[in-house]
C-alpha positions in Angstrom: 34.9 108.7 65.5 32.6 105.8 64.7 32.3 105.0 68.4 31.4 108.6 69.1 28.6 108.5 66.5 27.4 105.1 67.8 27.5 106.3 71.4 25.5 109.4 70.6 22.8 107.3 68.9 22.9 104.6 71.5 22.1 107.2 74.1 19.2 108.9 72.2 17.5 106.4 70.0 14.8 105.9 72.7 14.0 109.6 72.2 13.3 109.5 68.5 11.2 107.6 66.1 9.0 105.9 68.7 6.6 104.7 66.0 7.2 102.4 63.0 8.9 104.6 60.4 10.7 104.3 57.1 13.8 106.4 56.5 15.5 106.7 53.1 18.7 108.6 52.5 19.2 109.5 48.8 22.5 110.7 47.2 22.6 112.2 43.8 19.1 113.6 43.5 17.6 117.0 44.3 15.0 117.3 47.0 12.2 118.3 44.5 13.0 115.2 42.4 12.8 113.0 45.6 9.4 114.5 46.3 8.3 113.6 42.8 9.5 110.1 42.9 7.8 109.5 46.3 4.5 110.6 44.7 4.3 114.2 45.7 4.2 117.5 43.9 7.4 119.5 44.2 5.4 122.8 43.8 3.2 121.9 46.8 5.7 121.4 49.6 5.6 123.3 52.9 7.6 123.8 56.1 6.9 121.0 58.6 8.5 119.1 61.4 8.2 115.4 62.2 5.2 115.9 64.5 3.3 117.7 61.7 4.0 114.9 59.3 3.1 112.2 61.8 -0.2 113.9 62.6 -1.0 114.4 58.9 -0.3 110.7 58.2 -2.6 109.8 61.0 -5.4 111.8 59.5 -5.1 110.1 56.1 -7.3 107.1 55.1 -5.5 104.1 56.6 -7.1 101.8 54.1 -5.6 103.7 51.2 -1.9 103.0 50.8 -1.6 105.5 48.0 -1.9 108.4 50.5 0.9 109.4 52.7 3.0 112.3 54.1 6.8 112.6 54.1 9.4 114.9 55.7 12.5 115.8 53.7 15.8 117.5 54.5 18.7 118.1 52.1 22.2 118.4 53.5 25.0 118.6 50.9 24.5 115.9 48.2 22.1 113.9 50.3 18.4 114.1 51.0 16.8 112.2 53.9 13.1 111.2 53.5 11.2 110.2 56.6 7.9 108.4 56.3 5.9 107.9 59.5 3.6 104.9 59.2 4.5 104.1 55.6 7.3 102.3 53.8 7.6 103.5 50.2 11.4 103.7 50.7 11.6 99.9 51.0 10.3 99.4 47.4 13.1 98.0 45.2 11.5 99.7 42.2 11.7 103.1 44.0 15.2 102.5 45.3 16.4 101.7 41.8 15.0 105.0 40.6 16.3 107.0 43.5 19.8 105.6 43.2 20.1 105.9 39.4 22.5 108.8 39.6 24.0 107.9 42.9 23.0 105.8 45.9 20.1 105.2 48.3 19.9 103.6 51.8 16.6 102.7 53.4 15.6 101.5 56.9 12.2 100.3 57.9 10.9 98.8 61.1 7.4 97.6 62.1 5.4 97.6 65.3 6.0 93.8 65.5 9.7 94.3 65.7 10.7 93.4 62.2 13.3 95.6 60.5 14.8 95.8 57.0 17.8 97.7 55.5 18.5 98.1 51.7 21.4 99.7 49.9 21.2 100.6 46.2 23.7 102.1 43.8 23.3 103.3 40.2 20.0 101.7 39.8 20.7 98.3 41.4 19.8 97.1 44.9 23.0 95.6 46.1 22.3 94.6 49.8 19.2 93.7 51.7 19.3 92.5 55.3 17.6 92.3 58.6 19.6 94.5 61.0 18.3 92.7 64.1 20.1 89.5 63.0 23.1 90.9 61.2 25.5 89.9 64.0 24.3 86.3 63.9 24.7 85.6 60.2 27.5 83.8 58.5 30.7 85.8 58.7 31.2 85.6 54.9 27.8 87.1 54.1 28.3 90.0 51.7 26.1 92.3 53.8 28.3 91.8 56.9 31.5 92.6 54.9 29.8 95.7 53.5 28.7 97.2 56.9 32.1 96.5 58.4 33.8 98.1 55.4 31.7 101.2 56.2 33.2 101.3 59.7 30.4 99.8 61.8 31.6 96.6 63.4 29.4 93.7 64.5 29.7 94.7 68.2 27.6 97.8 67.5 24.9 95.7 65.8 24.9 93.3 68.8 24.5 96.3 71.3 21.8 98.3 69.4 20.8 97.5 65.9 18.9 100.8 65.5 21.8 102.9 66.7 24.2 100.9 64.5 22.0 101.5 61.4 21.8 105.2 62.1 25.6 105.2 62.5 26.0 103.5 59.2 23.7 106.1 57.6 25.6 109.0 59.1 29.0 107.5 58.1 27.8 107.4 54.5 25.7 110.6 54.3 27.1 112.8 57.2 23.4 113.5 58.2 22.7 113.2 61.9 19.1 112.3 63.0 18.7 113.2 66.6 16.1 114.9 68.8 17.2 118.3 67.6 16.7 117.3 64.0 13.3 116.0 64.8 12.2 119.3 66.3 13.5 121.5 63.5 11.3 122.4 60.6 12.2 120.8 57.3 10.2 120.2 54.1 6.8 118.4 54.2 4.9 116.9 51.3 1.6 115.0 50.9 2.1 112.1 48.5 -0.2 110.1 46.4 0.5 107.2 44.0 4.1 107.0 42.9 4.8 107.8 39.3 5.2 104.8 37.0 8.3 106.2 35.3 
């Protein structure tokens, strides 16, 4: 089953998320609460797809990091939040808030080829690692043990770190991010400064 998930992502990752993006999967919070914690107004959301949010993010002031646009989708107990061109989901402060009643996983990559993954549970960030080098780290590193325990072995990370990270996320959340997901309408929100509490 894990190989099937990885193989699907390995075959399609070149078709999705061509630009730097931050993806955060949140378990244990409602979609409106996720909107609020990311700095949006839950009463001012709208139907949108990835292209809509990407274009909106391009139209915002690039010198003002307090402005942004996010795309959200709730499936079961999990909400996935996609941020084209921004990276609020990498904030340890936000991850602690998002995971207070459950868990949160975030992935971010840059145009320079840097990438970061964080995992938080019950208000604590437990793992932070670079998915590009996960397969070259010391075998007793806690992050290595954790991803292997989730069912994604190091061979997958060696082949395609992006497909391996999306496989990890799907194993945990049961949400598949593929070209069909990208084309479907979800929930869009414009976000400003994140709430202090």
